[in-house]
C-alpha angles and dihedrals in degrees: 000000000000089000089055092051089052092061118101118273095244089056093047093052112089117241118263119245115251113267094023123116123225114256093194128055116234117246132179119283112280097025127110118266111234115198115230115210116230130170116267113253117258110237112240121214112227112235114240088218093057123214119354140081117323115268093017125113123224118248110267092018115135133212115255113257116271132207115264112265096014120126118242115265110243130188114253129037115007116246089237093065093047089053090051092052093050090050092050093053091050087049092053094046091050093050091050092052090050093051093050090049092051092048090053092049093048091049092050090046092054099042098043096074091054092050091047091050090050093232122153121258118264112284095013122129133198113261125224146134123326094258092045093054091048095052093044092050093045091051091049091049092053093046094049125195127050131279118236126214133175122199125212109283136039121313145104124289109279119224116206091212097037126230093303127051114259117249109264141141091272094053095043097046116112111255126229110278108181126275129300130206116254089250085078087080095054091098098033127118121201115207117191151092133279091310090061092042088063088075087069092051109043123067091231090063129096108268100176093063129088123245139209095175124139135179112258094008125149137171091279091053093062092053104042112013145069118232142196113246126211090272092058095253123138109234144156109252093224091056091058091043093055093042091059092059091205127192093196126037128196117196125195115167132147115070093096095036092056089067095056109021136059118243091255094051094046092051092047093053088046092055093046089051091054091049088050095047105041100062091053095059130062117280094242093059112129115224129201121188110200123211120245106263121241124256131224121273091254091053092047089067085078106092090223093061105039114146089239092058095045090049091049094051090048090054089056091046091054090052091046091052090049093051092052095045094250132134120255118216117202097220089157092063092046094058106033129090128227089280091057095246126118108275112257092229091059098046131100120217095275092058093235108066124065133244127218093281091049091054089048090056089046091052092048090054092052092048093054098039111062131139108255117261129159087228093058114115097235116186124233111281094035117122092238097044112129101183 
């Protein structure tokens, strides 16, 4: 062993394997060996394809043997994942089709009992003549609520009026909105016939307003004719309307027209009058269409003034006001008794016009039913009073 130690250092050191780097730096014999840190070599995987560009196969190279029946392995997404995605899409499509089928079956299952029982669809109402519709709507408005029926079979409770109230004079009428001071009528114009003209005669009327009211006038009169005003002057109605420069307009027409026109003709002339009037006044003008008042029981014996006909026409007037963006005032309800006729204490001798007490009730209705505006002179105690 001593002989071996006496050999030179380079002989004693075992030979390095081919391809390995030295981890120690060589120094002269007798000196201290200082290790030098070097990064460990990264093992390189030898390509099965040998030298050449990546992804290319050498000429003459063969594919490795594969199992019988197995699909070739490709780079990218495995076939198994693609198959899963395709299966999931089919699953979603199948579920969607099943949901649609179930929805159709349920709808048919619910609706079929109603069709079998011969009942109207929800929200539908029986159609009829103008007076019939008016009487029916008025009766429904007085009863309030909705009737419920259930046919034989399975299905939800059917409401004759539907979930929402039907459009009628009672639902379109302007509700009470507190009281306003009489100065509210300073810039008001009343358009009408002899009924409206009574406001200029009786002390219970509204003296600070303007009037375009003429005896025997109807909607057609305001478009085509000249009239005699309360001062005995022959004028064109539109001239007096424009001269008043109103900011608020109240219209009551119909009591005279009902004696000479059919309901359809009256309503057609009424609509034509509104189309004739509105473009000639400022856009911010506020319009009120008033219902035709009731008549006494004796006057209602006249076939031209039956309660059914008056109510039917008022239903159409309410709808006409709604279509033109105007407010509908239920003057009929303000002046009738529980039986639907004009209260005797409000009636003049002819059973159609009003007396002083009747005009007082009419005025009270106008004071308490105004379209809201921050500029309205509401009185203390009113919901909109600002103080």
